[in-house]
C-alpha positions as CSV (number, residue, x, y, z in Angstrom):
1,M,-15.2,19.9,12.6
2,I,-11.7,20.6,14.0
3,T,-10.2,17.7,15.9
4,P,-8.2,18.4,19.1
5,R,-5.2,16.5,17.7
6,Q,-3.9,15.2,14.4
7,L,-1.7,12.1,14.3
8,R,1.3,11.0,12.3
9,V,0.7,7.4,11.5
10,V,3.2,4.8,10.3
11,A,1.9,1.4,9.2
12,I,4.5,-1.4,8.7
13,G,4.0,-4.7,6.9
14,G,3.4,-6.3,3.5
15,G,1.1,-8.5,1.5
16,T,-2.6,-8.0,1.6
17,G,-2.6,-7.3,5.3
18,L,-0.9,-3.9,5.0
19,S,-2.9,-2.8,2.0
20,T,-6.2,-3.8,3.8
21,L,-5.3,-1.7,6.8
22,L,-4.3,1.3,4.6
23,R,-7.8,1.3,3.1
24,G,-9.2,1.9,6.6
25,L,-6.6,4.5,7.6
26,K,-6.8,6.6,4.5
27,R,-10.4,7.6,5.4
28,F,-9.0,9.7,8.2
29,V,-6.2,11.5,6.3
30,A,-6.5,15.3,6.7
31,A,-5.6,16.1,3.0
32,P,-8.8,17.8,1.7
33,A,-8.8,15.8,-1.5
34,C,-8.7,12.6,0.5
35,A,-10.7,12.9,3.7
36,S,-13.7,14.8,2.3
37,A,-14.2,12.3,-0.5
38,L,-13.4,9.1,1.4
39,A,-14.9,9.6,4.9
40,A,-17.1,6.7,5.8
41,P,-20.4,7.1,7.7
42,S,-18.7,5.3,10.7
43,S,-15.9,7.8,10.8
44,K,-18.0,10.8,11.8
45,D,-16.3,11.1,15.2
46,L,-12.8,11.0,13.8
47,P,-12.6,13.1,10.7
48,C,-9.3,14.4,9.4
49,L,-7.5,12.7,12.3
50,I,-4.4,11.7,10.4
51,R,-1.9,14.5,9.6
52,E,0.6,12.2,7.9
53,L,0.2,8.6,6.8
54,S,3.3,6.6,5.9
55,A,3.5,2.9,4.9
56,I,6.8,0.9,5.3
57,V,6.6,-2.1,3.0
58,T,8.6,-5.3,2.8
59,V,10.5,-5.8,-0.5
60,T,11.8,-9.4,-0.4
61,D,9.3,-11.1,-2.7
62,D,11.0,-13.2,-5.4
63,G,8.1,-15.0,-7.0
64,G,5.6,-14.3,-9.8
65,S,5.6,-11.1,-11.8
66,S,7.7,-9.3,-9.0
67,G,10.3,-12.0,-9.1
68,R,10.6,-12.0,-12.8
69,L,11.1,-8.2,-12.9
70,R,13.5,-8.5,-10.0
71,E,15.6,-11.0,-12.0
72,D,15.3,-9.5,-15.5
73,L,15.6,-5.8,-14.6
74,H,17.7,-6.0,-11.3
75,M,15.1,-3.9,-9.5
76,L,13.3,-4.4,-6.2
77,P,10.0,-6.4,-6.3
78,P,7.1,-4.0,-6.9
79,G,4.1,-6.2,-6.0
80,D,3.5,-5.2,-2.3
81,I,4.3,-1.6,-3.2
82,R,1.7,-1.7,-6.0
83,N,-1.0,-3.0,-3.7
84,C,-0.3,-0.1,-1.3
85,L,-0.5,2.4,-4.1
86,V,-3.9,1.1,-5.0
87,A,-5.1,1.0,-1.4
88,L,-4.1,4.7,-0.8
89,S,-5.3,6.0,-4.2
90,Q,-8.3,8.3,-4.3
91,D,-9.9,6.6,-7.2
92,E,-9.3,3.1,-5.9
93,L,-11.9,1.3,-8.0
94,M,-10.6,2.3,-11.4
95,L,-6.9,2.2,-10.3
96,S,-7.3,-1.2,-8.9
97,R,-8.7,-2.5,-12.1
98,L,-5.9,-1.0,-14.0
99,F,-2.9,-1.7,-11.7
100,Q,-4.1,-5.3,-10.9
101,Y,-4.7,-6.2,-14.6
102,R,-2.5,-9.1,-15.6
103,F,-1.7,-9.7,-19.2
104,P,-3.1,-13.0,-20.3
105,Q,-0.7,-14.0,-23.0
106,G,2.5,-13.2,-25.0
107,G,5.8,-12.0,-23.5
108,L,4.0,-10.0,-20.8
109,Q,1.9,-13.0,-19.7
110,G,1.5,-12.9,-15.9
111,H,2.8,-9.4,-15.4
112,S,0.5,-6.8,-13.8
113,F,0.2,-3.4,-15.3
114,G,1.1,-1.8,-11.9
115,N,4.3,-3.8,-11.7
116,L,5.3,-2.7,-15.2
117,F,4.4,0.9,-14.3
118,L,6.8,0.9,-11.3
119,A,9.4,-0.9,-13.4
120,A,9.2,1.9,-16.1
121,L,9.4,4.7,-13.5
122,T,12.4,2.9,-11.9
123,G,14.1,2.9,-15.4
124,I,13.3,6.6,-15.9
125,T,14.3,7.8,-12.4
126,G,17.2,5.3,-12.0
127,D,16.0,4.7,-8.4
128,F,13.3,2.4,-7.1
129,A,12.5,4.6,-4.0
130,Q,12.2,7.6,-6.2
131,A,9.9,5.7,-8.6
132,V,7.6,4.9,-5.7
133,Q,7.4,8.5,-4.6
134,T,6.8,9.7,-8.2
135,S,4.1,7.1,-8.5
136,S,2.5,8.4,-5.3
137,Q,2.5,11.9,-6.7
138,I,1.1,10.9,-10.1
139,L,-1.7,8.9,-8.4
140,A,-2.3,11.5,-5.7
141,T,-2.2,8.9,-3.0
142,C,-3.4,9.7,0.6
143,G,0.0,8.9,2.1
144,R,3.6,8.1,1.6
145,I,5.0,4.7,0.8
146,Y,8.6,3.6,1.6
147,P,10.2,0.3,0.7
148,C,11.7,-1.0,4.0
149,T,15.1,-1.0,2.3
150,T,16.6,-0.3,-1.2
151,A,19.1,-3.1,-0.8
152,N,18.7,-6.1,-3.0
153,A,18.0,-8.3,0.0
154,T,17.3,-12.0,0.1
155,L,15.5,-13.9,2.9
156,S,16.8,-17.2,4.4
157,A,15.1,-19.2,7.1
158,R,16.3,-21.8,9.5
159,M,13.6,-24.5,9.7
160,D,12.6,-26.7,12.7
161,D,14.9,-29.5,11.4
162,G,17.9,-27.3,11.3
163,S,18.0,-26.9,7.5
164,I,18.4,-23.5,5.8
165,V,16.0,-22.5,3.0
166,H,16.9,-19.5,0.8
167,G,14.5,-17.2,-1.0
168,E,11.0,-16.1,0.1
169,T,9.2,-18.4,-2.5
170,N,11.1,-21.4,-1.3
171,I,10.5,-20.5,2.3
172,T,6.8,-20.2,1.8
173,A,6.6,-23.5,-0.2
174,S,8.6,-25.4,2.5
175,Q,6.7,-28.0,4.5
176,R,8.8,-27.3,7.6
177,S,8.2,-24.7,10.3
178,I,10.3,-21.6,10.5
179,T,12.4,-21.0,13.7
180,E,14.5,-18.1,12.6
181,L,14.5,-15.6,9.7
182,M,17.7,-14.1,8.3
183,L,18.5,-11.4,5.7
184,S,21.3,-11.2,3.2
185,P,23.0,-8.7,3.3
186,A,22.7,-8.7,7.1
187,D,23.4,-5.0,7.3
188,A,20.8,-3.9,4.8
189,G,19.7,-0.4,5.8
190,P,16.5,1.7,5.5
191,L,15.8,4.9,3.7
192,P,16.5,7.9,6.0
193,E,12.9,9.0,5.5
194,T,11.8,5.7,7.0
195,L,13.6,6.4,10.3
196,D,12.4,10.0,10.2
197,A,8.8,8.8,9.9
198,I,9.1,6.4,12.8
199,A,10.8,9.0,15.0
200,A,8.0,11.5,14.3
201,A,5.1,9.1,14.6
202,D,2.3,9.2,17.1
203,L,1.0,5.8,16.1
204,I,2.9,2.9,14.7
205,T,1.2,-0.4,13.6
206,L,2.8,-3.7,12.6
207,G,0.5,-6.2,10.8
208,P,-1.6,-7.9,9.9
209,G,0.3,-10.1,7.6
210,S,2.4,-13.3,7.3
211,L,4.4,-13.5,10.5
212,Y,7.8,-14.0,8.9
213,T,7.7,-12.9,5.3
214,S,5.5,-9.8,5.7
215,L,6.2,-8.6,9.3
216,I,9.5,-9.9,10.7
217,T,11.3,-9.2,7.5
218,N,10.9,-5.5,8.1
219,L,12.6,-5.9,11.5
220,L,15.7,-7.4,10.0
221,I,16.5,-4.0,8.4
222,R,19.4,-2.3,10.3
223,G,18.1,0.5,12.5
224,I,14.3,-0.2,12.3
225,P,13.9,-2.2,15.5
226,Q,16.0,0.3,17.4
227,A,13.9,3.2,16.1
228,L,10.7,1.3,17.1
229,A,12.1,0.6,20.6
230,A,13.0,4.3,21.0
231,S,9.7,5.6,19.7
232,H,7.3,7.5,22.0
233,A,4.4,6.6,19.7
234,T,1.5,4.3,20.5
235,R,2.8,1.0,19.1
236,V,0.2,-1.6,18.1
237,Y,0.6,-5.1,16.8
238,I,-2.4,-6.2,14.8
239,C,-2.6,-10.0,15.1
240,N,-3.7,-12.2,12.2
241,L,-7.1,-13.9,12.4
242,M,-5.9,-17.4,11.4
243,T,-2.7,-19.4,11.6
244,Q,-0.7,-19.9,8.4
245,A,1.1,-23.0,7.2
246,N,4.8,-23.1,8.0
247,E,4.8,-19.5,9.2
248,S,2.6,-19.7,12.3
249,L,0.8,-23.1,12.3
250,G,-0.2,-23.8,15.9
251,L,1.1,-20.5,17.3
252,T,-1.0,-18.6,19.8
253,A,-1.3,-14.8,19.7
254,S,1.4,-14.5,22.4
255,Q,3.7,-16.8,20.5
256,H,3.3,-14.5,17.5
257,I,4.4,-11.6,19.6
258,E,7.3,-13.6,21.1
259,K,8.6,-14.5,17.7
260,I,8.5,-10.8,16.6
261,L,10.2,-9.6,19.8
262,D,12.9,-12.2,19.6
263,H,13.8,-11.0,16.1
264,A,13.5,-7.3,17.0
265,G,15.7,-7.8,20.1
266,A,13.7,-5.2,21.9
267,Q,10.2,-4.3,23.2
268,I,8.4,-2.6,20.3
269,F,4.7,-3.0,21.3
270,D,2.4,-1.3,23.7
271,Y,-0.8,-3.0,22.6
272,A,-1.9,-6.0,20.6
273,L,-5.2,-6.0,18.7
274,I,-6.7,-9.5,19.0
275,N,-9.9,-10.8,17.4
276,T,-12.1,-12.7,19.9
277,A,-15.2,-12.8,17.8
278,P,-16.4,-16.2,16.5
279,I,-15.9,-17.1,12.9
280,G,-18.7,-18.8,10.9
281,P,-18.6,-22.6,10.6
282,V,-18.5,-22.5,6.8
283,T,-15.4,-20.3,6.8
284,L,-13.8,-22.4,9.5
285,A,-14.3,-25.5,7.5
286,Q,-12.9,-23.8,4.4
287,Y,-9.7,-22.9,6.3
288,A,-9.5,-26.2,8.1
289,S,-9.0,-27.9,4.8
290,F,-5.6,-26.0,4.7
291,D,-4.9,-26.9,8.3
292,Q,-5.6,-23.3,9.3
293,S,-7.5,-22.3,12.5
294,P,-8.3,-19.2,14.5
295,I,-5.4,-17.9,16.5
296,E,-5.8,-18.5,20.2
297,A,-6.2,-15.3,22.2
298,D,-4.1,-16.2,25.3
299,L,-4.5,-12.8,26.9
300,D,-2.8,-13.3,30.2
301,R,0.3,-14.6,28.4
302,I,0.3,-11.5,26.2
303,R,0.1,-9.2,29.3
304,S,3.1,-11.1,30.8
305,L,5.1,-9.9,27.7
306,G,4.4,-6.3,28.7
307,V,1.8,-5.9,26.0
308,E,-1.8,-4.9,26.6
309,P,-4.3,-6.9,24.5
310,I,-7.2,-5.0,22.9
311,T,-10.0,-7.5,22.1
312,G,-13.1,-7.2,19.9
313,N,-14.8,-8.3,16.7
314,F,-12.4,-7.3,14.0
315,V,-13.5,-9.9,11.4
316,H,-15.0,-9.4,7.9
317,E,-16.2,-12.6,6.3
318,G,-16.4,-12.6,2.5
319,D,-15.0,-14.9,-0.1
320,V,-11.9,-14.8,2.0
321,L,-11.4,-13.9,5.7
322,R,-10.1,-10.4,6.2
323,H,-9.9,-7.8,9.0
324,S,-12.7,-5.3,9.1
325,Y,-10.4,-2.4,8.1
326,D,-12.7,0.4,9.1
327,H,-13.1,-1.0,12.7
328,V,-9.4,-1.8,13.0
329,A,-8.5,1.7,11.8
330,E,-10.9,3.4,14.2
331,T,-9.7,1.3,17.1
332,V,-5.9,1.9,16.7
333,L,-6.5,5.6,16.1
334,N,-8.5,5.9,19.3
335,L,-5.8,4.1,21.2
336,A,-3.3,6.8,20.1
337,L,-5.7,9.6,20.6
338,N,-6.6,8.6,24.2
339,R,-3.3,7.4,25.4
């Protein structure tokens, strides 16, 4: 089947949210080796819809295996990049087992194979961004992956009591609420390919993911908010399902958007994907033990921000709560196709 239009898609974020979304989007990539093998039964009406798929990934993690490699080898943290490589790979099951394998003991204890793989390629190529592209070629991924910057950038956050906390791990561990996120160096710039991908995009997504440390951090990179504001693409914010301690506790969906727009300094969304389906009582109780609750869908307030809410059931309930990536992918692609 020949589709009337093929889209260039850019997905921005980090953490498990971005990799989850990429699993849904890759089913529609037009590369023969990808689409024919990965198309899901639900994707019959949208085969080969994506001409190019690009992921822009945050690289400010300073904890765990990524943080150790960052400190020891003076390289960018590979963890979120690794997750995206796995998500976009054609043989995801085997690659996931290999790349997510963590050494249980010895000097490599706690390191994942995928992180070491990227570290080795960085050493060989002498450039982290080149190592990521080489990894994509070796693994025949169904898209391109770009770190949001190649600068050795560190996050700082101003908390609700006026204190400043430095480093992503310390920010996440803080008991205070974040009011402003900052980046050092403040003028950290993106790869030229990142701005090119945004300029050429037909669809751009931001989220789901931790409000500050997965999403807003990308918008602190010089030139990215301006490129998003100038884009003629369909621009969609994918709202989280639940609030998150110290990043978004108590914030409604519109307040998430307000925080993002405040840091971007420009209007960068046309639509916001908001879950309005109920979540099971067992799952709610599980998250309530961590003071987390479903994000309120204050739709009128979202519209007052110049953003059109798209509501529906976007939930997948398993061991943990996740977005239903197939449904989310189909929804955002249809938005771009029918705009």
